[in-house]
C-alpha positions in Angstrom: -20.6 -8.9 -2.6 -23.9 -9.9 -4.1 -26.4 -7.4 -5.6 -30.2 -8.0 -5.4 -33.1 -6.0 -6.7 -35.6 -4.4 -4.4 -38.3 -7.0 -5.0 -35.9 -9.8 -4.1 -34.8 -7.9 -1.0 -38.4 -7.4 0.1 -39.2 -11.1 -0.5 -36.1 -12.5 1.2 -35.2 -9.8 3.7 -34.9 -12.3 6.6 -32.5 -14.5 4.7 -30.4 -11.5 3.6 -30.2 -10.3 7.2 -29.1 -13.8 8.3 -26.4 -13.7 5.7 -25.2 -10.3 6.7 -25.1 -11.4 10.4 -22.7 -14.1 9.2 -20.4 -11.5 7.7 -21.6 -11.1 4.1 -22.4 -7.7 2.6 -25.4 -7.4 0.2 -26.2 -4.5 -2.1 -29.8 -3.6 -2.9 -30.3 -2.1 -6.3 -33.2 -0.3 -8.1 -33.2 -0.7 -11.8 -29.6 -1.9 -11.6 -28.4 1.2 -9.7 -27.1 0.4 -6.2 -29.3 2.1 -3.6 -28.5 0.5 -0.2 -26.2 -2.0 1.4 -26.9 -4.6 4.1 -23.7 -5.1 6.2 -22.9 -6.9 9.4 -22.7 -4.9 12.5 -19.3 -4.5 14.1 -19.1 -6.1 17.5 -18.3 -3.4 20.1 -18.1 -4.0 23.8 -21.0 -2.5 25.7 -20.2 0.9 27.2 -20.8 1.0 31.0 -22.0 4.3 32.3 -20.3 4.4 35.7 -22.0 7.7 36.6 -25.4 5.9 36.9 -24.2 2.7 38.6 -26.1 2.0 41.8 -24.1 2.5 44.9 -21.0 4.0 43.3 -20.8 6.8 45.9 -21.4 4.7 49.0 -19.9 6.3 52.0 -19.3 9.6 50.3 -22.6 11.2 51.0 -24.5 11.7 54.3 -28.2 12.1 54.3 -29.4 14.2 57.2 -31.7 12.6 59.8 -34.4 15.3 59.1 -34.2 14.9 55.3 -37.9 14.2 54.9 -38.9 17.2 56.9 -36.4 19.7 55.6 -38.0 22.9 54.4 -41.4 21.8 55.9 -42.1 25.3 57.4 -41.4 27.1 54.1 -43.5 24.6 52.1 -46.4 25.0 54.5 -46.1 28.8 54.3 -46.3 28.6 50.5 -49.5 26.5 50.7 -51.2 28.0 53.7 -49.7 31.4 54.2 -47.7 32.6 57.2 -50.4 32.6 59.8 -51.4 29.6 61.8 -55.1 30.5 61.5 -54.9 29.9 57.7 -54.3 26.2 58.1 -57.3 23.9 57.5 -58.6 22.0 60.4 -58.2 18.2 60.5 -61.9 17.5 60.5 -62.6 20.0 57.6 -65.7 21.4 59.5 -66.0 25.1 59.9 
């Protein structure tokens, strides 16, 4: 394992990273005292999150035909009140 000082590491960082990617470990020292280490990453297989995979519950859920109008009366009551007279007219003239 090679040791380089901080100035050398700043100057040649790309080269040091390339060497680490090839499997070499490099120690960075400040005033001769080791401060950090550049090491290669361990190859790990990607983790597949199956809970977010598109279509994984196909055929297990049924969406009702009135899905986009469900709760419409309650929502209108929250916006306009319970009375039909409170709803604005389509032409906005009063």
